PASEVEX-92622 format. One line per field, with one value per residue (C-alpha): residue number from 1; x, y, z negated. Coordinates in Angstrom, 1 decimal. Layout:
bami: c(NUM|...)
px: c(X|...)
py: c(Y|...)
pz: c(Z|...)
***
This chain:
bami: c(1|2|3|4|5|6|7|8|9|10|11|12|13|14|15|16|17|18|19|20|21|22|23|24|25|26|27|28|29|30|31|32|33|34|35|36|37|38|39|40|41|42|43|44|45|46|47|48|49|50|51|52|53|54|55|56|57|58|59|60|61|62|63|64|65|66|67|68|69|70|71|72|73|74|75|76|77|78|79|80|81|82|83|84|85|86|87|88|89|90|91|92|93|94|95|96|97|98|99|100|101|102|103|104|105|106|107|108|109|110|111|112|113|114|115|116|117|118|119|120|121|122|123|124|125|126|127|128|129|130|131|132|133|134|135|136|137|138|139|140|141|142|143|144)
px: c(21.8|20.6|17.9|17.6|14.7|12.3|10.5|9.4|7.2|5.7|4.8|2.6|3.1|1.2|-1.0|-3.3|-4.5|-2.6|0.3|-1.0|-1.3|2.3|3.6|2.1|3.0|6.7|6.4|4.3|4.1|0.5|-1.0|-5.3|-6.3|-8.3|-5.0|-2.5|-2.2|-4.0|-2.0|-2.3|-4.7|-6.8|-7.4|-8.0|-10.4|-12.6|-12.6|-13.7|-16.4|-18.0|-18.4|-19.1|-20.6|-18.7|-21.0|-20.9|-18.7|-18.1|-15.7|-12.9|-12.1|-10.2|-6.7|-5.6|-2.7|-0.8|-0.1|3.3|2.0|1.4|-0.6|-2.0|-3.3|-5.4|-6.3|-9.0|-8.7|-11.4|-9.2|-10.6|-8.4|-5.6|-5.8|-5.6|-2.4|-0.3|-1.6|-0.8|2.9|5.6|10.0|12.5|14.6|17.7|17.6|17.5|21.1|21.0|20.5|17.5|14.8|11.5|8.0|5.6|1.9|-0.1|-3.2|-2.1|1.5|2.3|5.8|6.4|5.1|7.8|10.5|9.8|12.5|11.6|7.6|9.4|11.6|9.2|8.0|5.2|6.8|6.6|6.5|5.1|3.6|1.8|0.7|-3.3|-4.1|-1.6|-3.3|-6.6|-5.1|-3.9|-7.2|-9.1|-6.7|-5.9|-10.2|-9.9)
py: c(18.2|15.1|13.2|9.5|7.7|6.4|4.2|4.1|4.3|1.6|3.0|0.2|-2.0|-4.2|-4.3|-6.7|-8.7|-11.7|-9.4|-7.7|-10.8|-11.7|-8.2|-8.0|-11.9|-10.6|-7.7|-8.6|-12.6|-12.4|-15.4|-15.5|-18.0|-19.5|-20.1|-21.7|-25.3|-27.7|-28.6|-31.8|-30.8|-29.0|-32.4|-34.3|-31.9|-31.9|-35.8|-35.9|-33.5|-36.1|-38.5|-35.6|-32.6|-30.1|-28.0|-24.5|-22.2|-18.5|-17.1|-15.5|-11.8|-11.7|-9.7|-7.3|-8.4|-5.0|-4.6|-4.4|-1.6|2.1|3.9|2.8|5.3|4.4|7.6|6.9|8.3|8.1|6.4|9.8|11.7|9.4|9.7|13.0|13.6|10.7|12.6|15.9|15.2|16.7|17.1|19.5|16.7|19.3|18.8|14.4|14.9|16.6|15.4|17.6|17.2|19.6|18.2|20.3|19.5|21.4|21.8|21.8|23.3|24.7|25.9|29.6|31.1|33.7|31.3|29.9|27.8|25.8|25.3|24.2|21.2|19.6|16.0|14.0|11.8|8.3|5.5|2.1|1.7|5.1|4.6|5.0|1.2|0.2|2.8|0.7|-2.1|-1.3|0.1|-3.4|-5.1|-3.1|-2.9|-7.1)
pz: c(-15.7|-13.6|-14.7|-14.1|-12.1|-14.0|-11.3|-7.7|-5.2|-2.4|0.8|2.9|0.5|-0.6|2.4|1.3|-1.8|-1.5|-1.0|-4.1|-6.2|-5.6|-6.4|-9.7|-10.2|-9.7|-11.9|-14.9|-14.5|-14.8|-12.4|-12.1|-14.4|-11.2|-9.4|-12.1|-12.0|-14.5|-17.4|-18.4|-21.4|-19.4|-17.2|-20.6|-21.5|-18.5|-18.7|-22.0|-21.8|-19.4|-22.2|-24.7|-25.1|-27.1|-29.8|-28.8|-30.4|-29.9|-27.5|-28.5|-27.5|-23.8|-24.2|-21.7|-19.8|-19.5|-15.6|-13.7|-12.1|-13.8|-11.0|-7.5|-5.1|-2.2|0.3|2.0|5.4|8.3|11.0|13.7|11.4|11.2|14.7|15.0|12.9|14.5|18.1|17.2|15.4|17.6|17.1|18.1|20.5|20.1|16.1|16.6|15.6|12.8|9.4|8.7|11.3|11.2|12.1|13.7|14.5|17.2|14.8|11.2|11.2|14.8|15.6|15.5|18.7|18.9|19.4|22.5|23.7|20.5|21.9|25.4|23.7|21.3|22.3|20.9|18.2|20.0|17.1|17.7|14.4|14.7|18.3|18.3|19.5|16.5|14.4|14.8|14.3|11.3|9.7|10.4|9.2|6.0|5.6|5.5)
***
């Protein structure tokens, strides 16, 4: 019996606060009050408050708006650990044409030592986005 997917996972998005606001607005319609376009009544009320001070009254309780996101998981990982993980990744070049590729890591998931041809043909994964200098840029960008 197959189960139907009930959602999705976003990886590397949103990457900053502006993208998170856009995602939330697209999913739930929520936009922070400070960023809403002023309506005519608000403008008129501000003009009226210049002439007459309103009487103090109790503020109504604030209502929480349900978010479009169920969960956000943020993995805090030091830059050195990210670099170590990226630098140690290896791939079997003979498996590139196969649909299922096996990834290895020189420290964490070393290839079996009894399989000599495998160890000799492993090559570092050379991806532009996981290059050491790119990782530093991505971490700095995310922190900002």
